[in-house]
Phi, psi and omega in degrees: 000135188294144181277151176293161173283165181303318180299313179303313182297326179294319181299320176301318181294319181298320178296314182293324181078008183222138178245115186275114174250123191246121165273119184285087181288165179298331172280004182071029175256177189229167176224147189287151170237356175120187187264156188286165176244033180281154177294143177233219181281179178236157176214181183249122178282179181296333182279003181082357179277161176292121184283157180288159179293144176249134180304128178305333181295346180265005188302319183256023183297137177222153180068211179284127182230134174263129184225158173263117179262116179267137187241158173290145183224135175295152181303139177271130179281137183300335182270002179293141171272185188293322183291326176294321179298314179299320179297317182298317183285332181304323181299323179294320177297316182294323177300314183289319180302319180296324181292327184245005187297332180285345186252123172276010173276353179238123178243121179275114184273325183204141178242141180250149175246340177294325174229153177280090184204160174216148174266122182229143169262125186244128174273099185289350177283340183250338180209133181272159184295334180295330174293322174299313185294334181271359184291155184300125171089356180278132180249342179192146175240116189245150174288160176228064189263166173243149179223143180294157177295137176291151184235012182252033186246029183294135177273137178297124178084002180298129180258072181280152177151178181290162181207176176251160180293133177297143176272003181198175181304134181292165180303325178298317177297317179297323185296330176265006182057037182293316181301323178299318178294321180301313186287316184291315187258004171063030176218147173239028179106000185303140179086349180251166182214145183230129177258121176259115175260105191205214189256035180090172188209147173279096185290350180265000182294138185299336184256015179232139171231103184274113182279323178226144180216140177210127180255121186256014179284177182293329181234073189296138174276129178290342179243155181306136177215145178262112178280340167203191184273350189292312182300318179294319175300314176297316177304314181299326179287341171282303194222019182291150175104003179295326185268300187281339183093353177303132185277087183247303187273157180286325185232068185295342180270354179289154170285129179256118171258132178231126174246120184275109178244353174248082191240352180267102179243029180295333181267010181106306175263140181288138177235165182226177181232141177303324183299324180290323179293320178296317174300319180294323176294322177296313177305315182296317182292318187288332178282353183077023181297137179284333183212145172241142177238127177244098174269064182204174178181164176248135177301137174087215190235109186226134180260010188300332179257006185305303185295320179298315180293317181300315180292325174296319174302314183297329179283355179099010184241097180292149181254117177254130184227149173287157186257352178117167183232030182260005172088190189295151181064028177219163173193164177239159177262144013270001183303331179269007170284136184302330185280356182262140167276104185267148187228131173255175184257149166232154179269183183296335178273004183085008183265142176282126183285162185295331185286336186294125182286156177189147175187163171261125183259121174274117190300305182299312182295329185268313188256339178066218183286353175287343180284132176297150184299329184284355177287147178289169181295327177207158180201157185255147172233147003284169175287319184219173173230149175212168183303132180211019182238125180049064187257128178269134179204182184292153179224154176304145180094003181089002180262202184217154176210162181255131177225163176226149176145163177292345174296336180274328181286322180302308181297334180293316179292321178298316175299321178299320178296322179297320178296317179304311183295322180298322185275355187244134186284355180235156179295132178257136179276177187302319183291322183292317179299315179297317184294324177302320182279321182288323184285350178239008182294154183254136183299140174265170178279095183134174184251014185244034183248014182065232179280350174126190181277140179300133176236102189294314178301317181295325180292321178297313179302319178294329184291337181201170175274137185232160181213176184234136170243130178222165180173190184226140173257125184230160172289128185295341178260314186268341186074008181287128177301147185246113174276159178060025169280136180278131181236135173236145172237119188227135176219103184064233179273000182270107182234144179226148182217146176205183175229153180281152182272194186297335179266012180076011186264151177220162182207132174241114174257165177071020175282160176291133181287149173056033176240136185276124178252147173260120178262127179235133176243138178224145172207149182299134182095347185239158167281142179296151177229147182224159175204160177246144179200159170221159181231151183283163178305129180056026176235188180219163173221148183253133180223119177257135183241133178251129178256137176260130175303148184266007181260160179221139173236125176260130186234133174250132179249135181222140174292118185294339181270317188257345176077017183258157178292142177259121189267329187262027185270176178227145177222152181203150175244115185257122182224198187296331188251020176118195187251135180245109182284150176263164178242149179289131175242185185290335180231025177157222180226144180235132172251110177259166176073024180278119180300134179280150177096014184234161169265138183233147166273109180274118186250138177222142180202166179197152177304129176084007178238161174274119180293156181226161179212143175213163182266135174229152176244124174261103188262342180207186185276356175292135181303134180259125182264140178211151180220151180228139166256118184257140178266142176294153184261005184240120178292129174241116180256130179255127179247119182250131177214157179283174184296336178271005176090007178285128177299140179260112177274152174068027178277149176267130183240126178246130181245133179247128183279168180298339179277352179102354176288139181238153178216134174267124182297132185297339182248149174265168182301142182277186184300334183272006176082011185241156171214146185239152173210182175232142179224164178293123183262067183251017178094008180275157176258144179241159173257138179235121176247130183241139179214158180179169181293133173086006173213158182285146175298137181234135174235139182226163174247134181282163169283178177301129184262120181216052184138199184290130185225138176244118183250120180263129181242120180259131184239158177235158183293145181276147179293325181286334178072356181288330181078352180283129182291144174275117184305318183296316180296314179304313183294322181293319179298317181298322182292318180299313182300319180296318177296318181296316182295318178299320180295320180290323180300317180289337177282000000 
């Protein structure tokens, strides 16, 4: 059946005297947003000019009346920042103020900059609305009425009521593949923000963290407050779960802004005013919100929010709205405005429920001259579909409840936009965000889902070119894979973080392609390591990172018999992640790259010596000192006998090492003429000097010692018979032996 013209519909409203504004509540009831800005009749102002149209709902207005005065505004430049936009609109306000400034029958209550409009209270007993409509620069005078929430919008089969917090991702999140997006792209909305304009929010709910709050009611609360349960439920579906971890919201890491625009609950159901929604949109844009969600609507076709939504889009803040709960061939405003991303509901099976509104809108027949020229001749609503049947979310008082309605679907789509923005390295405008969701949406079961059901990972992929960086973190000395190492990938403001798995492996998906990222790996006990890498579009690059332990062990090795430093030894520290060898230094051995915070078996050895081991704890990065005295592994027995083969008892034996160090054995030869010691059996030669009463001192050189050795020294009686060694002779013998040993060592 053909639709009535805009003028006809306004006449109908004038007869009825009521403008129905519907907030699509979770129980599928509504709340008012105010009167339309559609063109009506004309009159002649005091200045003789053609007056602007006056809303038919104001025809019988008497006494003090609050109206929305819409003003001419110079075109806004797409490159204007917020201050430039405000300055351009300010000229329109000044023009209107000059026109009515002489009359105290008109009080300007609020001025807007997102649209050229003002809220004014007019004493119609002293000045009629035609005079306002005829004022310089006025283009329309609209009503600013309130209407109680409708109560006849119950959805068949809706299972509303209290619930418990989900212990895993809800069905709705799974339906849009949200957990996959969290995992793949390493974001839960961090860095993005969503402004919910609704009926307030429980700021103390454990699953909600309200980052920005603004109350637009007549008696604004400085702290978050829930005027009913709708706004808390909607907010939870955007960002719930930040605190307790319950998987409720699509983007729990996003900043949640809540503007209370539905605050008049005096009649039982909360109602709102169009002026407050415009103010809320201004606040959201000025606060830098990436997305605004409006789970509300007015029955039929109303352009009262058209300019505000268009200008919010132009400023980079897309507006997402529910489409209504009146079923097929119906829709509500602002969801049915072409400039809005409208959202319908789907059930858990992917089927569009009967209550979800949808229709094909013929632009000229529906909107007439109010439609901007850039709108197509016809278009279908909703734009998208998202979960909206039996949806669990937050409720005032810290609890949870189940609701159904397109009010539940709209915040899910808004949260999806926040995830797309968070995962993309550049700011996306409204058209780009909408295109990312619409061009990747999945067909629903039915024909009333617009472009289809939101698929978040696909939307993120569509929004930008992405690549993968992967690799392994290993111990730089042992090559052992390191689990639980923290790895970050950063390029400018784009940062991602993960930890390595049991095999020391990590992976970053969803990174910007052909962009150089700095990868940094850190683990307790190690020094950080970094590398740079980039990957091609839809490709991957491998980067391995080696971490060096931040501890050091300094080891001294000493010959236990001669007290001299051992130069050819080996030392190592064996711990949980492998063995760390030492290097020879000028004064010992140093083991670098030892992970701090572990206990190690410190091992020391050298050719010809018996190895030793002890336990050391490396607790910090200060060098840990340790020393070993190593015993030689080869027994050396010295047998002293006279020329006739008789054993010589009580002889003194001095052994000189290849380095020239000497040691007098603490015991003298026994009755059998022998005394034993141990020396390093690495093939070196030693000098042995024997002295005693009644014979001359004798020095001999051993053969290469490589195991058990017996060295026999034959002595003869001294002519003096005193048996006392001559110091000069002993020194000479010692020097000769040393020279001989050194010569043998070099050979």
